[in-house]
N, C-alpha and C positions, 0 to 999 in steps of 0.2 A: 744973309750976307752972298751977294754973288762971287762965283768961285771965278779965280785969276786965272787965265789960259795958262795952258800948258805950253813950255818949250817945245817946239816941233823935234827938234833930236833928243829930246827927253825924252816926248811920247811915243819915239818910235823905240828907243831902247827899251822901254816899258813894254810897249807891244809883243816885243822880241823876248823878252825875259818870260812873258805872260805866256806866250805863245809854244815857247820852250817845257814851262811846268805844267801847261796843260796836256802835253804828248807824255810827260813823265807820269803823270797821276791816271792814264787812261792806256798807257803802253800794254798792260797787262791780257788785255784784251785780244793783242796778236796771240798767244799764246792761250788765253784761255777759250774762246771762240771757235778755233777748229777742233781743239780738244772735243768740246763738248758735240759740236755737229758731226764729228768722225766718229763718235762713239759706238761702241760693237755692235753691230747690228743695223746701223742705218745706210751703208754702204758708200758711203760720201769717203772719198779720198782726203786723207789728211792735208797733204801738200796743196790740193785744189783751194780745199776750205780757207787754208793760209793766206794762198793769194789772194783770194777774192775779198776776204776781210780786210788786206790792207789794202788793196785797190777802192775798196768804197771808203777805206777810213780815209786815204792820202785825197782820191778826189773830191769826194763829197766836204768833206771839211775845206778844202780849195775854193768850192763854190760856194760855201756859205760866206768864205771871206770875200770874193769877189762881186757875187753878185746880192746874198743879203749884207754883206758888211756889217757883221757880226764877230764877235771875241766868241763865237762855240764849234766846239769841235764835233766831228760825227762819225758814228760807227757801228756796226752791227752790236744792238743791243742787248744787254742781259736780261734775260726771263724770254725774251720770244726766240732766243737760241734755243734755251730749253724747251718752249713749246715746240718748235721748230722740229727740233731731234725726238725729244720721248715720248708727246702726244701725237704731233701728226705722222713722223716716220714710224716711230715702234711701237705705240700703241695703237695706233688706225690703219698702220699697215699699208700706208701711203707712200711710193715709191718718192726719193728725194728727188726726183728729177719735176716731178708732179706737185711736190710740194715747193720748190722754188716757183714753178708757174702759180702759184696760188698767192707768193708772194710778192710776184709780180702787177698779177691783179689789185689785190690789196694795195700796190703802191698808184696804179691808174685811180681805184677809188680816190684814196686818200689825196691825190692833186686834186681831182673833181673837186671835193670839199672845200681845199685849202686856196683854190683860185676861183671860189663863190661865195656868197652870201650864206649859203650852207655851214660854213665852217665854224660863224656865230651863231647859228640858230642853236646846232650839235652842241659847242662848248656851252652855251648859257643852259643846256637843258640837262646835260648830264648832274645828277648831283653830286657834287664834293665827298658826301661819305662814300658813295660806290667809286670814286675816283682814287680816295684814299685807299679803300677795302681792298679794289686790284693791285696797287701797289705794294700793300703788306701780303696779301695772298700770292705774290710773283715773289715776294722775298722769303717767305718760307719754303716755295717750291723751288728756291735756290738752294736754300741751307740741308733742305732735304736730300739733293743730288749731290751738294759737298759731303753729306756725312755719309751718305751710299759709296761714294768714292773712297773715301775714307776707312771703308769697310767697317763702321761703326753701325749702320745701321743695313739690314739682309732681309730679302722675301723670308717669308715662313708660311706654309699651307694655312696653318692652322689659327695662327692670329695675325696673318697678312703679311706685318715687320716684326721683327725683335733686333735685339742687340746683336752685334756683330762678334767678331772678337777680337781683343787688344792688340794689333802687332802694329810692326813698322809703319803701317799707312798711318793709325791714330796717334802715332808718334811726331811722326812729320807733318800731321794737320796742327796738333798744337803747338811744335814749332812756329810754323807758318804763322798763327796768329799772334804767339808770343811777339814776335820779329816786328810783324806788320801793326800790332797795338803800341810798341814802343814808339815807331817812329810815329804812326798816326796822331801821338800824343805830342808828338813835336812839330807837328805841320809838315813832315815831309814827305814830298811829291812819289818818292820811291818806294813807297809804303810796301804796295803789293807787289810792286817788281823783287823786294829785298826778299819777300815772304816765298815768292814761287821757287826766286834762284839759290834760297839757302835751302829748302828742302830738297831740291834737286841735286846741288852740289852735295849736300851730305849722302843722298840715294846713291850717286855716282862715287862717292869714296866709298861707301862701305857695301859698294856690289849689288844692291838692291834694284838699280836702274843701269843702263850700259849708256855711256859718254857717245855722244856722233861721232864718226870716222870725219868728219868734215864741219866745220862750221857754218857755210855758206854753199847754196847752190843757185843755180837758175832757178828763177819763177813757173810754176807751174799751170800756163795758161791755157791749156788744152782740157783738162778733164772735169769742170765744173762750170766753163766757162761758155754762156749760152746753152748750156744743157737743159733747160729748162723745157717741160711737157706745157706748154701755154692752155693748149685744145683740153688736154686729160685735167687741168686744175677746171675747168667750167662745171664739172659735173656738180648735179645739184645738191651731193651729200656733202659735199666738201664745203658747202657757201658759209653753214655756220662758223667754222673754223677761219675760211678766209676775211668773214666780216669781224671776228674775233683779233686776229691780227691788226686789222684797220682801227680799231674801237682801240684797241691796247695802245697800239703805235700815235694815235690821235692823243689818248690821256699821257703820255710819257711826253710826249713835244711839248701839250701846253703846259703841265706841271715843269718843266725843263725850264723855259723861254719866261713864263709867268714867277717861276718862284725864284731863277737866278736871277732874271732883269730888275726884279723887285729888291732884290737882296744887294745888287750892284749899282742900283740908280740907271739903270737902263732902260730911264722909261719918258715918254714924254710929258708936258705938262697934266693931261688928265692921268697920269698914272699906269699906262697902256705900255707894255714890251715896245720899241723902238723897233720898226721893220718886221714886226711879226708875222705880217702873211708873206713877206720872201722868206723868212726863216722858216714857215711850215711847210711852202712851195719846195725850197730844197731838202726838207726831211722828208716831203714825198717822194720825190726823184731818188734821195736814197735808197727810199724802202722798193718802189719800183725798178731802179738800179741793181740792185744787191738780188733780184730773181733774176737779173741777166747776168751778173757776175757769177753767182754760185754760192750765196751766201745768207741768212737770217736777216731780218729787215734792219735796214740803217735807221739811226734816231741820233739826235740831238744830246750828248752826253752834259749830265750834271755836273762831271769832273771839270766841266770847263772854268766853274766859279774859280778854283784855286788859279789858274791863270788868272783872272779879272781880278783877284786879289792881288796878285802883284803888279796891277798896271793895264793887264789888257783891255783895249777897250774898242778897237775898231776891227776891220775885218783884216787888217796886216797882220794880228796876231795869230786868226785861223790859218793865213799862208804859211807863216812859219810852223804851225803843228803839222799843217801837209807834207810839209817839205822833210819833217822830221821821222815821217811814217815810210817815206820812200827806200832807203836801206832794210827794211825790214821786210823787202820783197823776197831777199837774200837769205835769210835765216831758217829756211824749211828743217834743214836739218837739228837746229838748233832746237827746234822748236819742237819737234817730234821726238824729240830725246828727253823731254820734259814729261814726269810719269802724270796720269792723270790724277795720283791722292796730292802731288804738289800746289793741284792748283785748286785744292779743295779748301783751304783756308779763306781764300779770295771769295768761294761763293758764299762761303758763310757769313765773311763780312758784309759782302756786298748784300745780301738776303737781311743782315740787322739794318745796316742802313736804309734800305727799303721797307724795312717793317716799322720802322720811325714814325710811318705816316698814322697808323693805327690811333694815335695819339690826339688826333683831329676832328674822328669820328666823337659822335653826340650820343652816348651809349643809354642815355636816360627816356628816352623817345624810344617804343618799339617799333612804331614804323620807321626810322630812320638806322635804330640798332639791327633789326635783325638781316633786312635786306644787306648790310654791311659784312655784318657775321656769317653769311651763309656764304658770300662771294670770299673773304677771307680763309674760312673750311673748305670750300669745293677746290678751290683752286689746289692745292697741294694734295689732297685725298684721289683725285679724281686724276691729276697731272695735266690739269686742262683750263686755260685760262678762259676758252670758251665758255665752257657751262658756270664757272664763277660771273662771269658778266652777265648771260644771259637771264641766269637766275636772279640776280641781282637787281636788274631791270625790271623783270616784271613783278616780283615780289614787292618791290619801293611801288609801284604804282598801285597795285592791290590793296599793299597794306594804307596805304594812304587814302585809297577810296572808303575802305571799312570803318579809318579813323573818323572819317567826314571831311578830310581836309585834299579830296580831289581837285577842288579849285585850284590849288598849289603845283597844282600837275598842270605842265605846261602842253601843247598838241606835241612839238616834236617828242617828249618824253613818253606820251602817249603811242604815239606809232611806233618809236622803236622798242617798246613795250611788249605791242603786237608783234611786232617783225620778229623779236625775242621767243614769243609762245611759239609761233609759225616755224624757227628754226629748230625747236627744242622739238616740237613733234615731227621734222622733217629728220631731226638727227637722231631718232628714236623710232 
């Protein structure tokens, strides 16, 4: 039965409500992203990372609305921010300026892939179990970081990690989870923000953290903006991590656009997401722009489904969401006063939502199960999305060949696997 046309005023109202809803479901990124990027030891200034986060969220969401005409919001992605800070900067000891250059070059490659038929070849070549495994592995990585921030997991020279002390940080983690879970059961878009603010307010009240002297300040537009080292990022040894950013961003974008569009009916008669090419181009520009602005890669947010469920159907909703981000430029002092353990609950809950993708993996077939399992395990254990993805590609191809199913492996995946082997050798 054909749908009746929606009156224009009613459609506009639905886009406005949907755009505001999307903003509230993902506004936690304004506090969480700079807290991850400015983790002790990275050297990145918190104020600059916050300004860059808001700049990418507002400008790229606006571009998504005006160019792609889609009701999707864009912001620095969860998982890639942890990879940027903990793996590239802290573990591999890459200066954050060089790491921003890597984000820039990953965005350039993403733009080439998105604007050419290469996008289709790569999208079809990547085995679905490896996509799901990468998402699940990133979910475990985020959960690990959240538990570490709450003091529940600490390093140990004998056992690598062990349980930490049960102090006030663990109590605030549990409080945040309970608050968020209660609101999520009611589909409240403020769930994550409420978890952060309730833990922060209690920490201020009990004296475990100091409230800000002022709630607002001018945005920091000098410390990280255009501070990237473009030439330094071209070192051959950094290529594996740069490609890992590219592939992870591509997985994330395709999964979000395809999954959300299918669930919301934003597809053409053939079942393809509408304006997919334009949406991926905006995502690529967001990654490229993130390197310039001074933050980890930007990507379309799956939380956009909340706004779509409230009636958002066009790019006007994204314009509304972009405008909602504008006041966040001035929240530096407030965001800086949020203790790290107050955001731990959000990291754990986002980790849970990403880990759910593991249910789509078929574990009865060893050639599908083992590459996916290794990918899931390596990402949190090595703190590296790079290792998980490269080993996943390589094992998938080799096991399919051993099992006599080599004809099912397309040429593009053979080339990706050969590239993965070369990058693994280069990295070691």
